[in-house]
N, C-alpha and C positions, 0 to 999 in steps of 0.2 A: 615484537615485530615493528612497532613504531620507532623504537630506538635504533633499529637496524635500517631504517629508511623506507619502510613500507607505508604506503598511504592507506589508512584504514577509513572506510566509509560505512556508516549505518544506513542501509537501504531498506525502506519499509513502506507499507501501506498506511502507516499511522500518521496522524497529524502531529504538528510540532510540539505542543505541550506534552503529549503522551510519549513521544520519542525522547524529549528532553529529560523526562524522569528516568528513562533507561540509561541515558548518557550519564546522568548524575550517579546512578547506582554503580555504573562501571568505573566511576572515579575520574572521568574526563572533564575537561573544562569546555570552553566554547570552541576549542580548536578541533573538535571531532566533527568532520563534515557529515552532513545529513542529506539523503535523498528521501523525500516524504511524499505522501499521497501517490504512491506508485510511480513517482517520477515527475509529477506535476510541479513540485516545489523543491528547489535545491538550496541548501544553506551551506556556505563555505566560510570558515573562520568566524562563525557566529552571525554572519550577515546573509540576507537573501541574495543569492546569485542569479536565480532564474525562477520565474513563476509563469506557468502556462495554464491559465484558468479555462473553464468550460463556458462557452458563450451562454449568456442568460437565457436566450430563446431556446437553445438546445436543452439546457437544464430543466426549464419548465415543461418542455415536451416530455422529457424523461419522467418528471414528477407526475404528469397527467397519465402516462402509461402505467406508472406504478399504482396510482389511485385506481385505475381501471382493473388492475389485477389484485386489488385489496392489499397492496404492500405499502408500508409506511416509509416515506422518503425522509432522509436526513441530508440537509445541505451543509457542506463544509465550506466555510467562508473565511476570508482574511488573507490578502495577498502578501502580507508581511509576516506570515506565520502565526497569526493570532489564534488560529485553531478554533474559531467559533462554530458552533453547531446549531443550525436553525431548523426547527420542527414546527409542525402544526399541532402535534399531539400524537402519542403512540398508543396503539391498542394495548391494554394491560396483558393480553394473551401473548403478545410478542415478547417473550421473556428475554430473548437475545438482545434486542434493542433496549428494552427496559434496563437490563443489566449494564449495557454499554453506556447509556446516557447517565445512569446513576453514578458511574465511575468518572464521568466527564464534567461534572459540575466543578466550578461555576461557569463553564464555557457554553452551556446550553441556553439557547434563546427560543422561547416558545411564542409563536405568533398566531393570530387568527387564521390568516391565509398566506401561504408562502408566496403566491404570485404577486400579491400586493407589497409584501415586506422586502422582497429581494431587490435591492437597489443596484447591485454590482454583479459581475460575472462571478459565480462561485468557483471554487477549485474543483469540486466534484459533487455528484449526487450519490448517496449511499443507500442501499437497501439491505435488509437482513431478515432472515427467517428460516423456516424449514427448507431442506435441500430440494424437495420436490416443488414447493411453491416458488422458490428462487429459480429453479430450472425453467418453469413456465414463464416467469417474468423475463428471464434472460432471452428466451426464444422470441418473446413479443418485442423486446427492445431491439434485438438484432433484425427482426422482420421489418420494423418501422423506422429504424435509425441506422441501418447498415451503412458503413462508410462515413457517417457523420460524427460518430463518437467512438471511443474505445470502451469496451466493457470487460472489466477484470473480475474474476471470481476467486474467492478464498473459501476453501472447503474445510469443515471440521466434522468429518464423518462420525467420529466417536460420539459427538454431541448431536448429530443429526441436523446441523445448521450450516448455512452458507451466507457469505457476504458478497454483494455485488457492488462494484464501484463504476460509475459512469464518468468518463473523463474526456478531455479533448482528444480528438483523433490524432494518432501519432505519438501520444504520450505513453510512456511505459518505463519499467525499470531498465530494460535493455537499452532503450534510447538514451536515458539519462546516463547510464554507464558509458555509452559511446561518447556522449557530450563531454564527460569528465576526462575520458581517455584522451580526447583531442586537446582539451584545455591543458592537461598536465603532461602531455606528450608521453603517454604510457600506452604501449601496444596491447592489443587484445591478448596476445600470447603471454603477456606479463601480468595478466589479471586473474585472480581467483575469486569466484563468487560462490556463496553458500545460500541455500534457500530451503524452504519446506512446504511451499504451496504453489498454486497455479499462477499467481501473479509474479512468481519468480522464474517461471518456465523459460521465457525468452532470454532472460538475463543469464541463466545457467548455460543455455545453448551458445550465447554469443561470447562468453568469457573463455579465456584460454583453458581454464579448468573450472568446470561447474560441479559442485558437490551438493548432494541432497541429504537433509537430516534424516536420521533413522525414525523420527516420530512424524514424518511427513504423511500426507494423504497416501494410503496404500497404492492408489493408481499411479502416483508419481514415482513410487519406489520401483515400478516396473518399466520406467522409461529408459533405463540403461545408464543413468548417471551413477558414478561411484557413491556409495551410501556410507555416511558417517554414523557414529553412535548417536543416540538420542540427546535431546536437551539435558535430560537428567544425568546423562553420562558424559557431559562436557564435550559434545560433538564438535563445536566450533574450536575449542582449545586443541582438540586432537588434530583438526585440520591445520591449524596454525603451526603446531609443533612438527607435524609430519611433512607438510608441503612448503612451508616458508622457512622456519628456523633451521632446518637441516642444511639449507644453502648458505646460512650466515655464519 
């Protein structure tokens, strides 16, 4: 697809170090462009093109709401794509975040108090845990911070867990896609987007063709997007062969 002139972008909620490992597994160099943190950070040709961090005051308000709901906050920091994760400490019972942070070393920074240690605007505030607990937290965040921030959710119903990301208002995968379309002079009708979770929803709607993976949250499979095979069945490759290479 790239050889035929298609611009390929990895669009993800992941931070830069985690996404870069995927790029390396795919065999690409620095020329694979990245949309990270659900659109808050864009890297083009290996360099940061745009960073839209969350204001420190808003981040600490979200942290306080999380604490009130017994949720563990994780601050994603680093405007140059450093991918640092700042925590106060995670409850051992929060197995989702324990697992996530264990896989994120050496980028984890543990501090006594986040409010004192946070010196710059973070890129996002992240929470993770059981679906019901995260639903309650999301409702509280929306009640107290509506319009001031964006709240993205990523569901993993098979595991009974959910991730919440608190970002600058207006940030999102769809907005980042629109930004790149204008920059590269590519029309929405010329854009194919593939996703598997709720942080992809607006992007799939705004693309000329939005496709959902077969292993997506079952509720997403009922939204009416064409459904691809699962990850294990090479769904992305099927989309590229069926929707792109047939025209080349």
